[in-house]
LODRENVO-51693 format. One record per residue (C-alpha): residue number from 1; residue in one letter; x, y, z. Coordinates in steps of 0.1 Angstrom, whole numbers, plus 5000, padded with zeros to 4 digits. Layout:
// LODRENVO-51693
+-----+------+------+------+------+
: pos : code :    x :    y :    z :
+-----+------+------+------+------+
: NUM :    a :    X :    Y :    Z :
...
+-----+------+------+------+------+
//
This chain:
// LODRENVO-51693
+-----+------+------+------+------+
: pos : code :    x :    y :    z :
+-----+------+------+------+------+
:   1 :    m : 4999 : 5000 : 5002 :
:   2 :    v : 5011 : 5034 : 4992 :
:   3 :    e : 5013 : 5058 : 5022 :
:   4 :    n : 4999 : 5092 : 5022 :
:   5 :    q : 4974 : 5086 : 4996 :
:   6 :    v : 4935 : 5090 : 4998 :
:   7 :    t : 4933 : 5058 : 4982 :
:   8 :    p : 4952 : 5029 : 4989 :
:   9 :    a : 4974 : 5015 : 4958 :
:  10 :    y : 4985 : 4978 : 4955 :
:  11 :    a : 5011 : 4964 : 4930 :
:  12 :    y : 5015 : 4928 : 4922 :
:  13 :    f : 5042 : 4913 : 4901 :
:  14 :    s : 5042 : 4876 : 4887 :
:  15 :    k : 5060 : 4856 : 4859 :
:  16 :    k : 5024 : 4837 : 4854 :
:  17 :    p : 5008 : 4841 : 4820 :
:  18 :    p : 4983 : 4870 : 4818 :
:  19 :    s : 4952 : 4848 : 4820 :
:  20 :    e : 4964 : 4837 : 4855 :
:  21 :    l : 4967 : 4873 : 4864 :
:  22 :    l : 4934 : 4884 : 4851 :
:  23 :    r : 4915 : 4854 : 4873 :
:  24 :    l : 4937 : 4868 : 4903 :
:  25 :    l : 4925 : 4904 : 4893 :
:  26 :    e : 4889 : 4894 : 4893 :
:  27 :    r : 4889 : 4878 : 4928 :
:  28 :    v : 4908 : 4912 : 4940 :
:  29 :    i : 4880 : 4931 : 4927 :
:  30 :    d : 4853 : 4910 : 4940 :
:  31 :    l : 4871 : 4910 : 4972 :
:  32 :    f : 4875 : 4945 : 4979 :
:  33 :    k : 4842 : 4955 : 4959 :
:  34 :    n : 4863 : 4978 : 4938 :
:  35 :    s : 4842 : 4998 : 4914 :
:  36 :    t : 4872 : 5017 : 4897 :
:  37 :    i : 4905 : 5004 : 4880 :
:  38 :    h : 4935 : 5023 : 4867 :
:  39 :    l : 4949 : 5009 : 4836 :
:  40 :    d : 4986 : 5007 : 4828 :
:  41 :    f : 4993 : 4990 : 4797 :
:  42 :    d : 5030 : 4983 : 4783 :
:  43 :    s : 5033 : 4967 : 4749 :
:  44 :    r : 5069 : 4964 : 4754 :
:  45 :    f : 5068 : 4934 : 4778 :
:  46 :    w : 5035 : 4916 : 4763 :
:  47 :    t : 5030 : 4895 : 4729 :
:  48 :    r : 5005 : 4907 : 4709 :
:  49 :    h : 4982 : 4881 : 4718 :
:  50 :    d : 4985 : 4884 : 4755 :
:  51 :    f : 4980 : 4923 : 4751 :
:  52 :    i : 4949 : 4919 : 4731 :
:  53 :    s : 4933 : 4894 : 4751 :
:  54 :    s : 4941 : 4915 : 4782 :
:  55 :    f : 4930 : 4946 : 4768 :
:  56 :    n : 4896 : 4931 : 4758 :
:  57 :    w : 4892 : 4919 : 4794 :
:  58 :    f : 4894 : 4953 : 4807 :
:  59 :    i : 4872 : 4967 : 4780 :
:  60 :    e : 4845 : 4942 : 4792 :
:  61 :    n : 4851 : 4947 : 4828 :
:  62 :    p : 4821 : 4970 : 4843 :
:  63 :    s : 4847 : 4989 : 4864 :
:  64 :    e : 4850 : 5025 : 4858 :
:  65 :    v : 4887 : 5034 : 4843 :
:  66 :    p : 4893 : 5072 : 4854 :
:  67 :    y : 4930 : 5067 : 4842 :
:  68 :    v : 4947 : 5051 : 4814 :
:  69 :    s : 4982 : 5046 : 4808 :
:  70 :    m : 4995 : 5032 : 4776 :
:  71 :    t : 5033 : 5026 : 4766 :
:  72 :    c : 5037 : 5016 : 4729 :
:  73 :    s : 5069 : 4999 : 4714 :
:  74 :    h : 5052 : 4997 : 4679 :
:  75 :    a : 5032 : 5019 : 4660 :
:  76 :    e : 5005 : 4991 : 4654 :
:  77 :    g : 5000 : 4994 : 4694 :
:  78 :    v : 4990 : 5029 : 4693 :
:  79 :    q : 4967 : 5023 : 4663 :
:  80 :    f : 4950 : 4992 : 4680 :
:  81 :    f : 4945 : 5015 : 4714 :
:  82 :    l : 4927 : 5043 : 4696 :
:  83 :    e : 4907 : 5023 : 4674 :
:  84 :    n : 4893 : 4998 : 4700 :
:  85 :    y : 4895 : 5017 : 4734 :
:  86 :    k : 4856 : 5027 : 4742 :
:  87 :    k : 4856 : 5037 : 4778 :
:  88 :    p : 4852 : 5072 : 4789 :
:  89 :    s : 4882 : 5082 : 4813 :
:  90 :    k : 4894 : 5113 : 4828 :
:  91 :    k : 4930 : 5111 : 4816 :
:  92 :    l : 4951 : 5092 : 4792 :
:  93 :    r : 4987 : 5091 : 4793 :
:  94 :    l : 4999 : 5080 : 4760 :
:  95 :    v : 5041 : 5071 : 4756 :
:  96 :    l : 5051 : 5067 : 4721 :
:  97 :    d : 5084 : 5048 : 4721 :
:  98 :    y : 5087 : 5030 : 4687 :
:  99 :    e : 5113 : 5035 : 4658 :
: 100 :    n : 5111 : 5067 : 4639 :
: 101 :    d : 5107 : 5045 : 4606 :
: 102 :    e : 5078 : 5029 : 4618 :
: 103 :    e : 5046 : 5046 : 4601 :
: 104 :    l : 5016 : 5053 : 4622 :
: 105 :    e : 4984 : 5043 : 4599 :
: 106 :    l : 4953 : 5058 : 4612 :
: 107 :    p : 4917 : 5061 : 4594 :
: 108 :    d : 4910 : 5097 : 4582 :
: 109 :    n : 4890 : 5119 : 4604 :
: 110 :    l : 4898 : 5093 : 4635 :
: 111 :    e : 4887 : 5113 : 4665 :
: 112 :    t : 4882 : 5102 : 4703 :
: 113 :    t : 4860 : 5122 : 4729 :
: 114 :    l : 4866 : 5096 : 4758 :
: 115 :    f : 4890 : 5118 : 4776 :
: 116 :    e : 4889 : 5150 : 4796 :
: 117 :    e : 4929 : 5152 : 4797 :
: 118 :    v : 4956 : 5137 : 4775 :
: 119 :    e : 4994 : 5135 : 4783 :
: 120 :    i : 5015 : 5124 : 4751 :
: 121 :    h : 5051 : 5113 : 4757 :
: 122 :    n : 5070 : 5111 : 4722 :
: 123 :    s : 5103 : 5103 : 4715 :
: 124 :    n : 5097 : 5105 : 4676 :
: 125 :    s : 5092 : 5133 : 4652 :
: 126 :    v : 5063 : 5155 : 4662 :
: 127 :    n : 5031 : 5148 : 4643 :
: 128 :    f : 5004 : 5174 : 4648 :
: 129 :    n : 4977 : 5156 : 4630 :
: 130 :    f : 4980 : 5130 : 4658 :
: 131 :    y : 4971 : 5156 : 4682 :
: 132 :    n : 4941 : 5164 : 4664 :
: 133 :    i : 4926 : 5131 : 4674 :
: 134 :    f : 4921 : 5140 : 4710 :
: 135 :    s : 4890 : 5160 : 4712 :
: 136 :    c : 4896 : 5169 : 4750 :
: 137 :    s : 4900 : 5201 : 4771 :
: 138 :    t : 4935 : 5197 : 4782 :
: 139 :    l : 4966 : 5185 : 4762 :
: 140 :    d : 5000 : 5180 : 4776 :
: 141 :    c : 5029 : 5171 : 4751 :
: 142 :    y : 5064 : 5160 : 4759 :
: 143 :    e : 5081 : 5160 : 4726 :
: 144 :    a : 5119 : 5150 : 4724 :
: 145 :    q : 5123 : 5164 : 4688 :
: 146 :    l : 5103 : 5194 : 4684 :
: 147 :    t : 5118 : 5227 : 4675 :
: 148 :    n : 5110 : 5262 : 4678 :
: 149 :    q : 5100 : 5260 : 4640 :
: 150 :    d : 5076 : 5232 : 4647 :
: 151 :    l : 5060 : 5253 : 4674 :
: 152 :    n : 5057 : 5284 : 4649 :
: 153 :    t : 5039 : 5260 : 4626 :
: 154 :    f : 5016 : 5248 : 4652 :
: 155 :    i : 5004 : 5281 : 4661 :
: 156 :    k : 4999 : 5288 : 4624 :
: 157 :    n : 4976 : 5259 : 4623 :
: 158 :    w : 4956 : 5270 : 4651 :
: 159 :    q : 4950 : 5304 : 4635 :
: 160 :    l : 4936 : 5286 : 4605 :
: 161 :    g : 4913 : 5264 : 4622 :
: 162 :    l : 4934 : 5230 : 4615 :
: 163 :    t : 4936 : 5220 : 4652 :
: 164 :    n : 4911 : 5202 : 4672 :
: 165 :    s : 4885 : 5229 : 4685 :
: 166 :    h : 4877 : 5214 : 4720 :
: 167 :    w : 4914 : 5224 : 4733 :
: 168 :    r : 4912 : 5248 : 4760 :
: 169 :    s : 4948 : 5243 : 4777 :
: 170 :    v : 4978 : 5232 : 4756 :
: 171 :    y : 5011 : 5225 : 4774 :
: 172 :    i : 5043 : 5215 : 4752 :
: 173 :    e : 5076 : 5207 : 4765 :
: 174 :    m : 5104 : 5205 : 4739 :
: 175 :    s : 5142 : 5199 : 4741 :
: 176 :    e : 5155 : 5231 : 4733 :
: 177 :    l : 5148 : 5265 : 4749 :
: 178 :    i : 5121 : 5286 : 4736 :
: 179 :    k : 5128 : 5316 : 4712 :
: 180 :    l : 5098 : 5337 : 4708 :
: 181 :    q : 5112 : 5357 : 4679 :
: 182 :    d : 5114 : 5323 : 4662 :
: 183 :    v : 5080 : 5307 : 4677 :
: 184 :    l : 5062 : 5339 : 4670 :
: 185 :    n : 5078 : 5348 : 4633 :
: 186 :    g : 5052 : 5359 : 4610 :
: 187 :    i : 5023 : 5360 : 4635 :
: 188 :    s : 5007 : 5391 : 4649 :
: 189 :    a : 5004 : 5390 : 4685 :
: 190 :    t : 4999 : 5415 : 4715 :
: 191 :    y : 5015 : 5418 : 4747 :
: 192 :    r : 4987 : 5421 : 4774 :
: 193 :    d : 4991 : 5446 : 4805 :
: 194 :    p : 4993 : 5423 : 4836 :
: 195 :    r : 4980 : 5448 : 4857 :
: 196 :    t : 4946 : 5453 : 4838 :
: 197 :    v : 4940 : 5420 : 4818 :
: 198 :    k : 4932 : 5393 : 4843 :
: 199 :    r : 4918 : 5359 : 4831 :
: 200 :    q : 4904 : 5329 : 4850 :
: 201 :    v : 4915 : 5292 : 4836 :
: 202 :    s : 4893 : 5266 : 4843 :
: 203 :    t : 4897 : 5233 : 4827 :
: 204 :    a : 4895 : 5194 : 4839 :
: 205 :    k : 4932 : 5198 : 4852 :
: 206 :    e : 4932 : 5232 : 4870 :
: 207 :    s : 4917 : 5264 : 4879 :
: 208 :    c : 4941 : 5296 : 4882 :
: 209 :    w : 4943 : 5331 : 4870 :
: 210 :    i : 4968 : 5341 : 4845 :
: 211 :    f : 4979 : 5380 : 4844 :
: 212 :    g : 4987 : 5396 : 4807 :
: 213 :    g : 5001 : 5371 : 4785 :
: 214 :    i : 5006 : 5372 : 4747 :
: 215 :    d : 4973 : 5372 : 4728 :
: 216 :    i : 4971 : 5356 : 4694 :
: 217 :    q : 4939 : 5357 : 4673 :
: 218 :    k : 4922 : 5331 : 4650 :
: 219 :    h : 4920 : 5344 : 4616 :
: 220 :    d : 4883 : 5343 : 4616 :
: 221 :    g : 4883 : 5362 : 4649 :
: 222 :    s : 4865 : 5331 : 4668 :
: 223 :    a : 4888 : 5324 : 4697 :
: 224 :    t : 4919 : 5341 : 4710 :
: 225 :    a : 4952 : 5321 : 4724 :
: 226 :    t : 4972 : 5334 : 4753 :
: 227 :    i : 5007 : 5323 : 4755 :
: 228 :    q : 5018 : 5323 : 4792 :
: 229 :    w : 5041 : 5306 : 4816 :
: 230 :    m : 5035 : 5281 : 4845 :
: 231 :    d : 5055 : 5300 : 4871 :
: 232 :    h : 5032 : 5332 : 4865 :
: 233 :    k : 5000 : 5316 : 4874 :
: 234 :    v : 4982 : 5329 : 4904 :
: 235 :    e : 4955 : 5319 : 4928 :
: 236 :    n : 4930 : 5343 : 4925 :
: 237 :    e : 4921 : 5378 : 4906 :
: 238 :    d : 4932 : 5397 : 4936 :
: 239 :    s : 4968 : 5382 : 4939 :
: 240 :    e : 4999 : 5404 : 4937 :
: 241 :    v : 5009 : 5409 : 4901 :
: 242 :    p : 5047 : 5397 : 4896 :
: 243 :    n : 5073 : 5422 : 4890 :
: 244 :    k : 5087 : 5403 : 4860 :
: 245 :    l : 5054 : 5402 : 4843 :
: 246 :    i : 5052 : 5440 : 4847 :
: 247 :    e : 5087 : 5445 : 4835 :
: 248 :    e : 5084 : 5424 : 4804 :
: 249 :    y : 5052 : 5443 : 4794 :
: 250 :    e : 5068 : 5476 : 4797 :
: 251 :    r : 5101 : 5463 : 4781 :
: 252 :    n : 5078 : 5454 : 4749 :
: 253 :    n : 5055 : 5487 : 4750 :
: 254 :    g : 5025 : 5465 : 4751 :
: 255 :    i : 5031 : 5454 : 4716 :
: 256 :    i : 5048 : 5421 : 4704 :
: 257 :    l : 5059 : 5409 : 4671 :
: 258 :    d : 5040 : 5418 : 4639 :
: 259 :    e : 5054 : 5413 : 4605 :
: 260 :    e : 5075 : 5446 : 4606 :
: 261 :    n : 5086 : 5452 : 4641 :
: 262 :    e : 5113 : 5433 : 4658 :
: 263 :    l : 5107 : 5414 : 4690 :
: 264 :    r : 5126 : 5428 : 4719 :
: 265 :    l : 5121 : 5396 : 4741 :
: 266 :    l : 5142 : 5373 : 4721 :
: 267 :    r : 5143 : 5342 : 4744 :
: 268 :    y : 5122 : 5330 : 4773 :
: 269 :    p : 5147 : 5308 : 4796 :
: 270 :    q : 5125 : 5276 : 4796 :
: 271 :    a : 5115 : 5247 : 4773 :
: 272 :    e : 5080 : 5248 : 4781 :
: 273 :    f : 5051 : 5265 : 4763 :
: 274 :    f : 5016 : 5270 : 4776 :
: 275 :    m : 4986 : 5283 : 4755 :
: 276 :    y : 4952 : 5290 : 4770 :
: 277 :    i : 4923 : 5292 : 4744 :
: 278 :    w : 4894 : 5313 : 4752 :
+-----+------+------+------+------+
//
């Protein structure tokens, strides 16, 4: 049992075949009258037959599944999961750990609305079309090969309406530091005064306030995205405005990067990107 948790957690390891483990799990569920299961699949340690049989058992089990974790060592494992998983869950954690030369083949217009939060860990080249599969309010992505130019493309796609319209919070962690001049190249954006522009964030993941930020409009005017950083989140509207936010706003004179002006804030010393959509 894991201490200091509201809900006890149990771990069991065995060399027995999955069919034996599933029978044991059935007895445990019946013994403790559990109605909730957290699933953690890892295809690296399963044969395809064992993986599919176990997967089907969980899908048919009547228990609720608030959290699903799926580690895929082959592209076909990702495809099988997305096409066959049918249970609504609060959060999906998806780890893509297959070779770059493997091609992920998914049906056109594939979309899932089963998850409120999606967390993607990707060691391969970024695929923004893959993001669009997930109609969730919160999308967190940890990308090993994403660049500032890729992030620029992502924002332009959002402006054109080429991303999933259900997103309200997008977090992307990349391997290199963010250079805002590259990220916002060719994008009209406005730095908001943190002393007067205060907005509340409310998603499946969090509830907080952000002051100021960098605003970007969709080309059709239907939505605004605000870029802001995690360490500038505050608890409520009356919280003190961080001096760093005021300094950045005044340094940029309230205007940040259009196609003719040079961006003064060239580099933000983080590899994390936050975008909130209103």
